[in-house]
C-alpha positions in Angstrom: -4.5 19.9 13.6 -4.4 16.5 11.9 -1.5 14.1 13.0 -0.3 13.0 9.6 2.1 10.5 11.0 -0.8 8.8 12.7 -3.0 8.9 9.7 -0.4 7.9 7.1 1.2 5.3 9.3 -2.2 3.8 10.1 -3.0 3.6 6.4 0.4 2.1 5.7 -0.5 -0.6 8.3 -3.8 -1.2 6.6 -2.1 -1.6 3.2 0.5 -3.9 4.7 -2.2 -6.1 6.2 -4.1 -6.2 2.9 -0.9 -7.2 1.0 -0.1 -9.8 3.7 -3.4 -11.5 2.9 -2.9 -11.5 -0.8 0.4 -10.4 -2.3 0.8 -8.7 -5.7 -2.2 -6.3 -6.0 -2.7 -3.2 -8.1 -3.4 0.1 -6.4 -7.1 -0.2 -7.3 -7.3 -3.7 -5.9 -5.6 -2.6 -2.6 -8.0 0.3 -2.4 -11.0 -1.9 -2.9 -9.9 -4.6 -0.4 -8.7 -2.1 2.2 -11.6 0.3 1.9 -9.1 3.2 1.5 -9.2 5.9 -1.1 -6.7 5.5 -4.0 -4.9 8.6 -2.9 -4.5 7.2 0.6 -3.2 3.9 -0.8 -0.6 5.7 -2.9 0.6 7.6 0.2 0.8 4.4 2.2 2.7 2.7 -0.6 5.2 5.6 -0.4 5.5 5.2 3.3 6.1 1.4 3.0 8.6 2.0 0.2 10.5 4.4 2.4 10.6 1.8 5.1 11.8 -0.8 2.6 8.8 -3.1 3.1 7.3 -3.2 -0.4 8.3 -3.9 -4.0 6.9 -3.1 -7.4 6.3 -5.7 -10.0 6.0 -3.9 -13.3 6.3 -6.9 -15.6 2.7 -6.6 -16.5 0.9 -3.6 -18.1 -0.3 -2.4 -14.6 2.1 -2.2 -11.7 1.4 -4.6 -8.8 2.7 -4.3 -5.3 3.9 -6.9 -2.9 5.6 -7.2 0.5 9.3 -7.9 0.9 9.9 -11.0 2.9 
């Protein structure tokens, strides 16, 4: 059986590290830079959101994500 906490948590860490290097990225940009699938990025964003570590900037046409200081 797959340990979803380990996988999702690990992907959340990867997304966090990606955003730490360059804040305010779209889902596609995060996926490209992190080498994760878009679906995995979306799950990781949800994980980080639940932990209160991420925000959404929707002032542009496409939402961008960043880390909360």
